[in-house]
C-alpha positions, 0 to 999 in steps of 0.5 A: 803483656802484663801491665799490672800485678795485684798481690794480697799480702798476708799468706800470699806476699808476706812469710809467716813473720809478716816480711816482705821478700828480698829485693821486693822494693827493687823489683816493684822500681824495675817493673815500674821502669817497664809500665807495669803497675803494682797493687797491693790488694789487702784486708789491711788498713792502709797506714798499716801499709804505707809504713811496710812499703814506704820506700815506694809507696807512691809508686803503687796502688793500695786496695785497702780494707778489702777494696773499700778503699783505694788509695794512690800517691798516698791519697785516698781515691775512693771509699765505700762508706757503710750505712749507720743502720748495717753497722749498728745491727752488725756490732750488736750482733756480734757483741754478745759472742765471747771470743769475737772482737770487733773493729770498725775500719774508717778512713781517718782509723780503725776503732775497737772496743776490745781491751783484751790483754791478748786480742788487742796486741794481735789487732794492733798488728794490722791497724797502724791506727787504733783507737780504743773506745767506750762504745763503738756507735759513739764514732759513726758520726765521726768517720766514714766506716767501709768495713767491718772487721771481726776477729775470732780466735775460735775459728772465724769460719765456724765461729762469727761467720754464721752470725754475720751470714745472716745479714747476707741480704743487706750487706757482704759478708766474706771469710778473710783469713782463719781468724777474721771475717769482714763485712763490707757493702754489696759489690765491694771486695777486691775484684771490683776495686781491680776492675776500677784500677783497670778501667782508669789505666786501660788495662784489660783482665787479659794483661792482669795478674794476681796472686791470693790465697784466701776467700777474699781473694776469689773475685779478684782472681775472676778478674784477672785472666792470669790469676794464681793461687799460692800453694798454702791457699784455701782449696776454694781459692785454688779452684777458681785460679788458673794457675798455682805457685809455690807458698808464701814460705817460698816467696812464690810470688816473686818466683812467678814474676822473675820468671815471667819477666826475665828479672836478674839481681 
């Protein structure tokens, strides 16, 4: 019996226009009536997610910033703050890269020194609370920073990621999208956050289902026995996932849920 469903957002639950599937809110309520907990597992900021999921916000768990923060019922229940020395090292390593933009992801806001007229609106799509500052180092005493996101429109895998990978003996680096790379503390990922929720609610991996499309979903897929890679997923994620489902453009997540739980509207 499935008691927990976890889904990534971009490329998974949302279509390319950033829209939720039809009837999604009704499905969440129907699942809760059956004792199933729905978990949003995203690299996005909580304040972005709570707006999108407003009608059912209090019925869901949010694993935000790739698992470095967990919110439930509108309250922060877990945050993994990074060391200032690590943050400063990452900022200074990325700053010379011409196409890279740094976003510090804090508990109360996200922070960037980007003022580019093309990149700044793109960043704001994922961070409803975004503070533009003169010097990124200046915010380290003002907020708990749990993740560094680096935007690289030149393709993060071949642009900023090799630079960030130099720090992999100190901190965790992962690709979270074609244009994004994320840096967090060791052991912080969607999988470790899912494990924490499973332990809190007495839910086993065998009672857990997950959906993802990119490499920041790998640990989550390994923590859930019923793991689905989207048809549009990265090949490496398909390799570690147990099943595949239709793409995000075909509402693949909802197709599986409706089938497995015999839901009708």
